[in-house]
N, C-alpha and C positions, 0 to 999 in steps of 0.2 A: 524547235528546241524544246526539250523536255522540261516541264515545270517542276520546280523544287517544291515538294510537299513537306511542310513543316510540322512537327509534332506539337500538339497543343492539349490543354486539359481545362475542364471547367467543373464546378461543383454546383448541384442543385441543393441549396441549404433549405431544409424543411423544418417546420414546426406546427404544432397544433395549439394555437393560442389566439383566440379560442377555437378557430376553425383551421382547417388544413391549409397552410400557406407556404409559399416558396419565396426566397429572397431574390429580388431581381434589381438590377442596376440599369441606369440610363446612360448610354455611352455619350461622351462629349461630342458635340456637333462638328468639332474639328479633327476628330479621329478619322483616319483614312479607311477603317474597316467598320461597317455597321454603325456609322455616325448617327447619333440621336436615337438609336434603337434601344428597346428594352431587351436586355440580355441576362444571362447567368454570369456571375463573376468567373473570369477565366482568361486564358491567353496562351501564348507560346511557351514551350519548354526552353529553358536556358541551360548552358553548360554546367553551371553551379548546382543545378538540381540533381545532377548525376555524379557529384563529388563523392567518392567512396568514404570520405571523412564523416558523411551523414550516419554511418553505421552506428556511431555511439550517441546519436542525438535524435533517434527516432524509436518508436515502439513499433514492432511488427516487421523489422528489417528482414528477418529470415523467412517471412511468409510470402515474399514476392520475389520475382526475377528482377534483373537489373532495370529493365525497361519500365516495369510497373512501379518500381521504387521512385525512379526519376519522374514519372508522370504524376504520381500521387504527391510528391514533393512540390512539383510545379503547380498542381492544382491548389494545394494548401497555401503556397506562396502567393499566387494570384488572388486568392480570396483575402488573404492577409493585407496585400497591397490595396485592393479595391474596396474592401468592405470592413477591414479591421478585425476580422474574426480569425482566431488562430486555433487550429485543431491540435490539441495536445494537452499535456499536464505538467505540472512542476515536478522537479526531481524527486520530491517526497510523495508524489502521487496526488497531491491536492490540485483542484481546478485552477485555471489561470484567472478567471474572474474579471469583471469590469471591462476597462479599456485594456486590451492586450499590450498596446505599444502606442507612444505618441505619434501624432501625424507626421512629424518631420522625419521620424525613423522610417515609417512606411514609405514616404516619398523618396528617401535616399535609397531604399531597396529597389523601388520602381525604376529609378534613374540609373541603377547599376553602380551607385557610389558606395554602397554598403552591401556586403554579402549577406544573403538571407541566413546562411549558416551562422555567421558571426552574431547576428541579432538573436538567434535561438540560443546560442551559447551564452550571451550576456543575460538573456532573460532567465536562464536556468530552467529551461523546459525541454521536453522531448515531443516531437511531432507524433501523432497517432495515425500511422498509415491505415490501420484496420478501421478507422472511423469512416473510411470511404467505401462505398459499395458501387461496383460498375453498373451503370444504367444504360449506356449506348455508346457506339463508336461510329462517327461519321467522317467520311473523306470527301472533301470539296470536289465537285466535278470540274473537268478541264475548262469549262466555259468561263470561269472566273479568273481575274488577274492574279489573285493570291489563293494558294491552295493549302489546306490544313488537314491533318489527320488528328481529329479531336476526339478525346476520350471524355465522356460525360459521366460523372459520379454523382450519387446521392448520399446525403449525410444528414443526421439529426443536428440542427444548430445547437451549439453550447448554450444552454439556457442562462448561463451567468455572464455571457458577454454581450456587448452592445455592437450593433452594425452601424458603421458610418462611412459614407462614400468618401473617396479621396479628393474630389473636386478637380482632378486632373483628367484621368481617363473616364471616370464616371462623375456625373453631376447630381445623381439622386439615387437613393437606395430605399426600397420599400418592400414590405412584406405584403403579399397579394395572393388571393386564391387562384389556382390554375384556371378554373372556369372563367374567372373575371378577366384574366389575361386574354383568353380566347375571345371573349365578348368585345373587349376594347380593340383588339386587332381587327375583328370582323367589321366593327363600326368605323374603323379608320381613325380612332381617337389616339391610338399609340402605334408606333412602328415596331413591328415584330417580324424579324427575318424568317425565312422559310424553315431552316433547321431548328431554330428556337421554337417556332410555333408547333412544329411536329412533335418535339419533345414535351412541350407544355401539354399538348393534347394527350400524349401517352401518360404524362403525370397526372392529368385530370381523371384518369380511369380509377385512380386510387382514392380511398376515402380518408386516409390518414398518413402520417409520416411512416409509421410502422408498417402499414399495408403497402405503401409505395416501395419501401426497402425489401419487404418480403417478395413482392412481385418481381423486383429486379433480380433478386437471388435466384428465383425459380425460372427466370426467362433465359432461353438460350441466346447468347450474344451473336447477332448477325451483323457484320460490318455493313454500314450503309454508304454506298457510293452511288448517288443518283444518276440514272442513265437518261439520256435525251432520246425520245421517241416521237414519231409522228402520231398526233391525235386528231380527232374529227375537226377541231378548230385550229389546229396548228401544232407546233412543237410543245411537248410536255416533258416534265421531269417525272421519272417513275422510280419508286422505291422497291427494294426486294420484298416480295409478298410475305415472306416469313420473318421479317424483321420486327413485327409487332405493331406496325402502324396501320395495318389494314391495306386496302387497295388505294394507292395514291397515284394520281396522274395530275401533277400541278402544272397549269399553264406556264410556260416559260417566261411570259411577260410578267408574272407575278413575283418572280424571284430575281429579276434583273434590276 
């Protein structure tokens, strides 16, 4: 039976305060996907992310096709739900500032009890689709029980907003240097799943948020769908050599 591949989106929120850092959240241990792992805020796209009514409530609507509009709205919604950050501006152009929205509203959106579009309307803001830059695209290989077609975006975190985990899907949120994430993963001190680790590795090649975004703009997007091959010590996952990650042959045991 053919597996259903679900569209998903995530954002690598960046800042230089005082060093180059990315916002990562720790997944709740009871979540069925990547439980307990350090990840970027993100998740599956929902039908409401593709509502044409969004046209009047976003900046940059005409700059993207229907798929990218929905994916960017999904990414912004997920970051709002999981970390409380809202990419956008008030109708008069002023920044949102402080806490974008109370926790109970974020949880209502997460549970599907309140439409994200209605929240944005009530707040009197417009989402900024152009705040996001495409960083990578990964499709989960067939060996996993759930498959996702995930778009990774990078963005400068709004300096005037505070990040706070939702306590439901995520139990911790922290700003951390990409190289420190790699060190913690290598030392076994933090769980970092393979796609996240590869993208943190790519992130760590940059020296600042602006450098990272510039590199993403200049990089040709190559969709990554890891392939299983036979290696000297057994099965390995291989990435496309032109995707920007270098030569990767990850032992299958490391990603299961």
